[in-house]
N, C-alpha and C positions, 0 to 999 in steps of 0.2 A: 687070437691073441692070448697070451698066457696071463694067468692071474696076477703074477708079480708086475708085469708090464701095465696091466690095468690099474693096479694099485698106485704105481708111480704116476701114471697119467692123471688119475683122480687127485692125488696129492698135489701135483703140479697145478692143476686147474683150481684147486682150493687156494693155493698160494696166490695165483693170479687174481682170483676174486677178492682175496684179502687186501692185496695191494690196490686194486681198483676201488675197493670200498674206502680205503684210507685217502686215496686221491680225491674221490668224490666228496668225502667229508671236508677235506681241505678246501676244495673249490666251492662247496656250499657255504662254508663259513666266510670265505672271502666275498662271495656274492652277497650274502646277507649283510655283511659289514658295509660294503659299497652301496647296497640298496638303501640301508638306513641313513648313511651319510648323504646320499643324493637327495633325500626328501627334505628340503628346507621349507619353512612356512610359506614362502612366496610361491614355490612350486606347487604346494598342496592347494593353495587358493586358485592358482592358474588352472590346474587340472580340474578342480571342482567347477570352475566357471565354464571351461571348455566342455566338460562332460554334460553340464546342464544345458548349454547351448545346443550341443549335438542331440541330446535327448529331446529337446523342444523342436528342433528342425525335423528330426526323423519320426516324430510322433504321427503315426497313421491312425486316423480316427477308428476306434473300436478294437484295434489290434494290441497296441502297446500304449497304455495310458500311464500316468504318473505312478499309480499304485503298483502296476505290474513291473515298471522299471525299478522301483525301490525293492520289490520282492526279488527281482533277479540279482540286483546288487547285493542284497543280503544273503542270498543263496551262494553266490560266488565268494563272498567274504567268509561264510561258514566253511566252504570247501577249502580255502586257503588255511583257515585256522585249524581245521582237522588235520590237514597235511603237515603243518608245523608241529602239532601235538604228536603225531605219529613219528615224525623225525626225532623229536626230543625224547620220546620213549625209547626209540632205537639207540640213540646216543647214550641214554642212561643205562640201558641194558649192557651196552658195550663197555661202559666205564665200570660197571659192577663186575663184569667178567674180568676186566683188566686188574681190578683191585683184588679179586679172588686169586688170580694167578700170582700177583705180587706177594700176597700173604702166604701162599703156598711156597713160593721161592724163599721168602724170609724164614719160614719155618724150617725148610730144608737146610738153609745156611746156618741157622742157629743150632740145629742138630749136629751138623758137621763141626761147628765150632766147639760144641760141648764134647764131642768125641775127641777132637784134637786136644782140648784142654785136659780131659781125663787121661789121655795118652801121655801128655807132657807132665802131668802130676805124678805119674808112676815113675818117671825118671827124676833123679835128683837134679835140681837146678844148679848151674855153676854160680859160685858166689861172685857178685859184681865187684870189680875193683874200682875204687874212685880214681878219677884221672889225676895224674900228678901235675902240679903247677910248678914247673921248674923255672919258667921265665916270668919276668914281671910284665904285666899288661896294664893298659889303661883301664880305670874302673868304668863300668857301664853307667849310663846316666842315672839309673835307679840306685846304684851303689854309691854314687858320688856324694849323695846327701845323707848317707847312713853310716853306721859303724862298720859295715861290711867292707868299706873301701880302705879302712885302716888296717895295715898289716904289721 
């Protein structure tokens, strides 16, 4: 394969990854929103009672006692918390990169505007001619109560 073809292939794969990342983030935000909405206080209590009942019934003497069960729940909780923190860090990094890109685009646009302004300043500007009011018109609501409506 030629080098140019490899470059095009890599660029295409990077674009696919970018699109997939955006889709994943959209799906993740939808999932997290639905997950949070789904946990009502009644459901939390029911899940806690069911979990306690299952833990009590599955308790094998000497293998998994109450302290080990709580230790496992705490470990899983920490695992989910660290995953959420990593995801939040990735989202913040992406937002920072997007803000930097937007700032660079704004700088480029302002430079182009300044260049266009300086080019226009070199040419003499045509004098604006006021519009001629040849026909009578109804006064605007703001003019109706002022001296401007009197002709």
